[in-house]
C-alpha positions, 0 to 999 in steps of 0.5 A: 539533477543527480541519479537516484539509486534505489533498493527494493524490498520484495521480488513479487509481482510488484517488485518485478514489474517496478524492476522492469518499468524502471530499467530504462529510467534515465535518472532512477536506478534500482540497484538492489532487491532484498528478499528472505535469505532462502529465496535469493538465488530464485529471485536473481534467476527471475530478474537477471543480473542487472540488479543485485539480490541480497538478504539485508538492506546494503549499507550504501542505500539511500532510498528504500522502497517496501513492496513485500508485505507487512513483515518487511516493515519491522524487519527492514524498514524500522531499522533502515529508518534508524540508520538514516535511510529514507523509506517508501512503504506500500504495505500500509495495512500493517500500520493498523497494528497498534503503535507501529505508526508511532514506531515508524515516526520515531524511527525516522526522527532518530535517524533524521530521515522520512518515511513516505506512505504511498497511496497505492490502489486508491485515489483521492489521498491528497484531497483527503489529507488537504481537507483534514487541515480544515477539520473532517466530520466523517470518513467512510470506506466501502469495499465491494467485491463479487462473493468469490473475492471473499473466499478464505476470509471471515465472510464465510462465517457471516453469509453463504457466499454461494447462495446470496442474491443481493449485496450483503454487508459482511463487516461494519467496523473501524478501519483498525478492526477491518484491517485485522479481520480482513487483511487483504483489504487493509492497505486501502482502508488504513491509507484512507484512514491515516490521510483522514480521521485515523484508524479508530474513527474511520468507518469501514463497510465490506460487501459481498455483491453478486451484482458486480464483477470487479473489486470496487472501492468507494470513499465518502468524505464530509468536513468543513471543506464540503463533501467528497465521494470517490469511486474506483474500479481498478483493474488487477496487475496481469502477474497477480490478480489479487493486486491493483495495477495502480499500486504498481503505478503509485510507486512508479510515480513516487519514483519518477517524482524523485528526479523530475523537475516538475512534480504532481 
């Protein structure tokens, strides 16, 4: 199987970890990293000379992997799809914006290519997407964090994060509403919803819980297939405690599968 060359968008903790983990891969090579124009020199210094840093997606790109945040979808992914470049997206929360999923699909269709929505920090997405084919009755995502994990969010207007002594629900809404109000939780809620009932039919509960020390994801799915309950307690990425290590591993799995003889 021929080697796969990859362009990344983003040089944050996820991008740098991907570059380091893929450096010795025999059949997949990250050749370019796209960052904003004012950060090219800084990023080049951080990752060394083995990968070229640029501010635009190179014309020779055949596979583009986004790990830069929501703005990269409109700035780089949509134009790349229209040019026929296959893309993979980690910032799924961006798709809570009205019309953006349709724009991605249209751009991919016009370019004659595909866009892959990566599972990121959550598991069970394959099972939810499979169960959807038989019909789903309900999908609920619950995000549970210690009170300090909700600092700087609208939770501060809902409850006193310094004094609560028991689990407190700070939001019950649709996945679309939750993604807009709590963008740091947007990727997981949006991914679950897009695999299942959609942004407007997926229920989300966000909880400030002083009895836990981890960020906990819980999914409850019911339908013709039966029932499924998933609980995940993910560890953070060492370089960025706000990012789940599984997010990087999800992208690594996707890249490994590009050239693997057997994929799962």
